[in-house]
N, C-alpha and C positions, 0 to 999 in steps of 0.2 A: 714194112707197113703192108697190111692186107687190103685187098680191094673189098669194099662193102657195097653191095647193091642196095639202093634205097629208092623210095618214091617220095616226092614232095607233094603234099596235099593241103587244101584249104577248106575250111567249113566255117561259114559265118564270120569271116575275118580272122580266125585263128589258123595259123599255119603249122604244119607238122612234118617231120621227117619220119617216114614209115619204113621200118625194117621188118620184112616178113621172114625172119630167120626160122621161126618155129614151124613153118608150113612143111618143111622137109626134114627137119631135125627133131629128134625126141629129147635132146638135151636142153635144159634151160640155159639161156645165154647169160654168161657172167661177164663177158668182155666183148668189146667191139674194136677191131683194129688193134688188138693187143692191150687195150686200156680197160679199166673197170667201167661199167656202163654209165655210172653217174658222172665220171670225169669225161667220158666220150660225149655224153649228152651236152655238157657245158661247152665243150669245144665245137661240136657240130652245130649247135643252136646259135653260136655267136654270129651276130649279123654282120660284123666287120671282117672277121678272119675265118669264119666257118661257112656252113651252108646257109645258116640263118633260119630260125624258126622259133615259135613259142614253146615247142616241146618235141620230144622224141617218143614215138609209139613203137614199142618193141612187141612183136607178135610171136608168141611161143605156143607150143602144144599144151593142151589142157586135158586133164582127166575127167572134167565135168561139163565141158562145153566144146564147141567147134574149135575155139582158139582162146588163148589167154592173152589179154592186152595189158602190158605194163606201160605206164605213162611217166615219163621223166620231164620235169619242167626244165626251162632253159638254165636254171641255176643248179641243176643236177639232182634236186630233190625228187623223190618219187611220190606221185599223187595217187589217191585211191581211185579216182574216176574223172572222166572229162567227157561231157556230152558231145562237144564238137569233135573231139578225138575219136569217140565211138562211131560217129557218123563217117569219118574218114576211114577208119578200120573196116567198117561194114562195107563200104563201097569197094575198097581194096580187096577184101576177102571174097565178096560176092563174085568179082571178076576172076580171081585166082581159083576159087573152089567151085565156081559155076553153080552157086546156090543163092536163092533169093532170101531165104529165112536162115538166120544164124543166131547162135547163142555165143556170147562173148563173156568170158570170165574176167572180172576185174577185182581189185582189192575190196571194192564196195559190194561185190556180189555179181551174180550173172545178170546180164542185160540181154534183151531180145532185140533183134533188128530185122528189118525187111527192106530189101533193095529192089526197086523197080526202075531199071535204067539208072539214071542219075538221081532219082528221088529216093531218099533214105528216111525211114521212120525207125526210131528206137524207143524202146520202153525201158526207162531207167528203173533202178530199184526203188521201192516205195520211199517217199520222203520220211525223214525222222527228225526228231528234236525241233518241231515247229514251235516257234515263239513269236507272238505278234505284238506289235505296238510297244517296243522296247524304247524307253527314253535314254538318249545319249547326248553328249555335248561334243561337237566337232567344230574345230576352228572358231571357237567362241560362240557358237550358236546351237540352240537345242534342235535335235532331230528325233523323229520317231521312226524306228527301223523294225523290220521283220526278219526273222532268221529261219532258215530251213536247211537241212542237210540232205542233199540229193545224191549222196555218195561223196560229195565235196561240199563243205560249208558255203552257204550263200547268204548275203544280206540283201534284202530288197527294200528300196526306198521309193515310195510313190510320191510323185511331184508334178507340178505344172510349170510350164515355161522352161523346159529342158535346155533350149538354146541359150538361155541366159545364166546357166549354172556351170560352174567350173567342176565338171564331173571328174576330171583327172585328180585334182587336189582333194576333193571330198572323198572320192573312192579310195585314194591312198590312205587318207586319215582314218576312214572307217575300217579298211583292211587291217591296219595295225593297232586299232583301238583295243584296249584291254577287254 
């Protein structure tokens, strides 16, 4: 088993394992600790038997930006983009590369970031596929939702009385809605 250097970071409640392998290596990373990256991400992100995290951020060399960020969810699937992950990567890289402004390549496109101390600003790729006021039925009740793809698909539901709403159940139902 190989030793793998990593940093654990959190942004707005999402926690990540950050591996800065690409800062020194020009080869894309296909394995970590001798395992395929997707499998490694599942094991490392496991909160009971691993490091525990929402995802793994793998930083590799890029031909079009300062760095390429690959995002692996805790289930091993690879995501196109993650705003909170990009904020973590930006802070990590600004300290390593000693640069305030960075371009980070993602599967969703190149995002720009600016780090001033612990304050991180990112400019995501332009939103796409905006659809407003979509009627759906969730848990037996009608809802009106809004859809936007910011590199990762999002559904936005405007509501009042959030403290009285079962956000977890409704969120799960919306996430897996056809």
